[in-house]
C-alpha positions in Angstrom: -35.2 -1.9 14.5 -34.2 -3.9 11.5 -33.3 -2.4 8.3 -34.2 -4.9 5.7 -36.7 -6.0 2.6 -37.5 -9.2 3.0 -37.4 -11.5 -0.1 -35.4 -9.1 -2.1 -32.4 -10.0 -4.2 -33.6 -13.9 -5.4 -32.1 -14.7 -8.6 -33.0 -18.1 -9.1 -31.9 -21.8 -8.0 -28.2 -20.7 -8.5 -28.7 -18.4 -5.7 -29.3 -21.1 -3.4 -25.4 -21.7 -3.8 -24.2 -18.4 -2.9 -26.6 -18.5 0.3 -25.0 -22.4 0.9 -21.7 -20.7 1.5 -23.1 -17.8 3.3 -25.4 -19.4 6.0 -23.9 -22.9 6.1 -26.9 -24.6 4.4 -26.6 -27.0 1.8 -28.0 -25.2 -1.4 -31.0 -27.0 -2.0 -32.4 -26.2 1.5 -31.0 -22.5 1.5 -32.9 -21.8 -2.2 -36.0 -23.4 -0.9 -36.1 -21.2 2.1 -35.6 -18.3 0.1 -38.6 -19.0 -2.3 -40.9 -19.5 0.5 -40.2 -16.0 1.9 -37.1 -16.2 3.7 -34.1 -13.9 2.8 -30.4 -14.1 4.0 -31.5 -11.8 6.8 -34.3 -14.8 8.2 -31.7 -17.3 7.7 -28.8 -15.5 9.4 -31.3 -14.0 12.3 -33.2 -17.5 13.1 -32.3 -19.0 16.1 -31.7 -22.9 14.6 -29.3 -21.7 12.1 -27.3 -19.0 13.9 -24.8 -21.5 14.8 -23.5 -21.7 11.3 -23.0 -17.6 11.2 -19.2 -16.6 11.0 -19.0 -13.1 12.7 -16.5 -10.7 12.9 -16.2 -7.5 15.5 -15.1 -4.4 14.4 -14.2 -1.5 17.5 -12.6 1.9 16.8 -11.8 4.3 19.6 -14.7 6.7 20.4 -14.8 10.2 20.8 -17.5 9.9 23.3 -15.1 8.0 25.5 -16.5 4.4 25.2 -13.6 2.4 25.3 -12.3 -0.3 22.6 -12.5 -3.0 25.6 -15.9 -2.0 26.2 -16.8 -2.4 22.9 -15.4 -5.4 22.1 -17.2 -6.7 25.1 -20.4 -5.8 24.0 -20.1 -7.0 20.8 -19.0 -10.4 21.7 -22.1 -10.8 24.3 -24.0 -9.9 21.0 -22.8 -12.8 19.3 -22.9 -15.0 22.5 -26.5 -14.4 23.2 -27.4 -15.7 19.3 -24.9 -18.6 19.7 -22.4 -17.1 17.4 -18.5 -17.7 17.8 -16.0 -15.1 17.3 -12.3 -16.3 17.0 -9.7 -14.1 17.9 -8.6 -13.4 14.7 -11.6 -11.9 13.6 -11.4 -9.0 16.4 -10.6 -6.3 14.3 -9.5 -2.7 16.1 -8.0 0.7 15.4 -7.0 3.2 17.9 -7.2 6.9 17.6 -7.8 6.3 13.6 -10.3 8.6 12.3 -13.3 7.1 9.9 -13.6 10.4 8.7 -9.8 11.6 7.4 -8.7 9.3 4.5 -6.2 7.8 6.7 -5.2 4.1 6.6 -6.9 2.1 9.0 -5.0 -1.5 9.4 -8.0 -3.1 11.6 -10.4 -1.8 8.9 -8.4 -3.0 5.9 -7.9 -6.2 7.6 -11.6 -7.0 8.3 -12.4 -5.7 4.4 -9.8 -8.2 3.4 -11.5 -11.2 5.4 -14.9 -10.0 4.3 -13.6 -10.0 0.7 -12.0 -13.5 1.1 -15.5 -15.0 2.2 -14.3 -15.9 5.6 -17.6 -14.0 7.4 -21.4 -13.6 7.4 -21.6 -11.1 9.5 -20.2 -7.8 11.0 -21.0 -6.6 14.7 -20.3 -3.1 15.6 -21.5 -0.6 17.9 -22.8 2.0 15.1 -22.3 2.0 11.4 -20.0 5.5 12.0 -17.3 2.9 14.0 -16.9 1.2 10.1 -17.0 4.7 7.8 -17.8 8.4 7.8 -16.6 8.5 4.6 -18.3 8.1 1.1 -15.5 6.2 -0.6 -14.9 3.9 2.5 -18.6 3.2 2.7 -18.8 2.3 -1.3 -16.0 -0.2 -0.6 -17.9 -1.9 2.2 -21.4 -1.7 0.4 -19.7 -3.3 -2.6 -17.9 -6.2 -0.5 -21.0 -6.9 1.8 -23.3 -6.8 -1.1 -20.8 -9.3 -2.9 -20.6 -11.8 0.1 -24.4 -11.4 1.3 -22.6 -9.9 4.4 -25.2 -8.2 7.1 -23.9 -5.3 9.4 -25.2 -6.3 13.3 -25.2 -3.0 15.6 -25.0 -3.9 18.8 -26.9 -1.0 19.9 -29.9 -2.1 17.9 -30.6 -2.8 14.4 -29.4 -5.0 11.4 -28.0 -3.4 8.1 -28.7 -5.4 4.6 -26.6 -3.5 2.4 -27.7 -5.8 -0.7 -31.2 -4.4 -0.2 -32.5 -0.9 -1.4 -33.5 0.1 2.1 -30.5 -1.2 3.8 -28.0 0.4 1.2 -30.0 3.8 0.9 -30.0 3.9 4.7 -26.3 3.0 5.0 -25.4 6.0 2.5 -27.4 8.3 4.4 -25.9 7.1 8.0 -22.3 8.0 6.4 -23.7 11.0 4.8 -24.9 12.7 8.3 -21.5 11.2 10.1 -19.6 12.8 7.4 -21.4 15.9 7.3 -21.1 16.2 11.3 -17.3 15.6 11.1 -16.8 18.0 8.7 -18.6 20.5 10.6 -16.4 19.9 13.5 -13.1 19.8 11.3 -14.0 23.1 9.6 -14.6 24.6 12.8 -11.2 23.5 14.3 -9.5 24.7 11.3 -11.1 28.0 11.7 -10.0 28.1 15.2 -6.4 27.2 14.6 -6.5 29.9 11.9 -7.7 32.6 14.2 -5.2 31.8 16.8 -2.5 32.1 14.0 -3.5 35.4 13.5 -3.6 36.5 17.0 -0.2 34.9 17.4 -1.4 32.3 20.1 -0.3 28.9 20.1 -2.8 26.2 18.9 -2.5 24.0 22.3 -1.4 20.8 20.0 2.0 19.3 20.1 4.8 19.3 22.2 5.9 22.6 23.6 8.8 24.3 21.6 12.4 24.1 23.1 12.9 27.6 25.1 9.5 27.8 26.5 7.4 26.3 29.4 3.6 26.1 29.3 1.1 27.3 31.6 -1.8 25.4 32.1 -5.1 26.1 33.9 -6.7 23.0 36.0 -10.0 22.3 35.0 -10.5 20.0 37.9 -11.8 16.6 38.6 -14.7 15.5 36.3 -13.8 17.4 33.2 -13.7 15.9 29.7 -9.9 17.3 29.3 -7.8 17.7 32.8 -6.2 21.3 31.9 -6.4 24.2 29.3 -3.3 25.8 28.1 -3.6 29.6 28.9 0.0 30.8 27.8 3.5 30.4 27.5 6.5 32.0 29.3 10.5 31.8 28.5 12.4 28.7 30.3 15.4 30.6 31.3 17.7 27.8 31.1 16.7 26.6 27.4 16.4 30.2 26.4 20.4 30.7 27.5 21.3 27.4 25.5 19.6 28.7 22.2 21.4 32.2 22.5 24.7 30.4 23.2 24.0 28.1 19.9 23.2 31.2 18.0 26.3 32.8 19.0 28.5 30.1 18.2 26.9 29.5 14.8 27.6 33.2 14.2 31.5 33.1 14.9 31.4 29.8 12.3 31.3 26.9 14.8 29.2 24.0 12.9 26.1 23.1 14.1 27.4 19.4 14.6 29.5 20.2 16.7 27.6 22.3 19.1 24.8 19.3 19.3 27.7 17.2 20.3 28.6 19.5 23.3 25.2 20.3 24.2 24.8 16.3 24.5 28.1 15.8 26.6 26.8 18.5 28.7 23.1 17.2 29.3 21.1 19.9 27.6 18.6 17.9 26.4 15.8 18.4 23.1 12.0 18.6 24.5 11.1 15.2 24.8 14.8 13.9 26.1 16.9 12.1 23.7 19.9 13.7 22.2 20.7 16.6 19.7 21.4 15.6 16.4 22.7 18.4 13.8 19.3 18.6 11.9 17.3 19.0 14.9 19.4 21.9 16.5 19.4 23.8 12.9 15.5 23.2 13.1 15.2 24.7 16.6 17.5 27.8 15.4 15.9 28.7 12.2 12.2 28.7 13.8 10.3 31.6 14.1 9.2 30.7 17.7 12.3 31.5 19.1 12.1 35.2 17.7 8.6 35.1 19.3 6.6 34.8 16.0 4.1 32.4 14.7 4.4 30.3 12.1 1.1 28.5 10.2 0.5 26.8 6.9 4.4 27.9 6.4 3.6 31.7 6.9 4.9 33.9 9.4 
């Protein structure tokens, strides 16, 4: 399936100069092909001119388990089948970076920078939602792709020309659907966390608190998750250290000296390393050591 409106966006002979830089053809040749019904899409996808395409690849970790190396391999094969060459510097990757939340994605930002610098003609990715699931980032992608006549090639099937009415509209609709799915999932997770907090249960995320050990239920082989947290219980040795530290603070001893003593005795915080005064203080004033649950700064 190709998402393109042929013959759109032709503005005159000066457009041949823009096409020239986009597809590697002389301006007169590029414009001549356009006035005979061939668009940027037609030129970029024609076998005889595919060698001129400067392609970039974008991959992002997928929730469905498709690894980044798998995405890169499929994208490279897509380029190879068309005779395109993708150099390493134009393979952009984001690991564990959401396209829904407004977080800094180094790979995506580098891709936009290369595109806006006129260094690429096409972007190859698995699906549009690898690039963006948020209207704001889609707007930035749209503006740059239109300005530089860049096509988005989906190796799973389809080509998006955002400069056309149909391509731009479809890109916006894909983004809206992906945003809606992510927002619904996010709202469900937040609601579950709120319910757990109100019931005094832990969320299951993050490291265990000092003084407790986690009780896990093994989900068996083949499960997407290896285990499920079903509770927690007191870790006796760490619980005694908490009691000792609290008693010493109440007697007037500094937290810093207690931290030094714990380090000398080999009493380590969760995750290893060494105690510092601020870490020990946070642990001693945490509601968790009193058996309470804290959520959004409320106990």
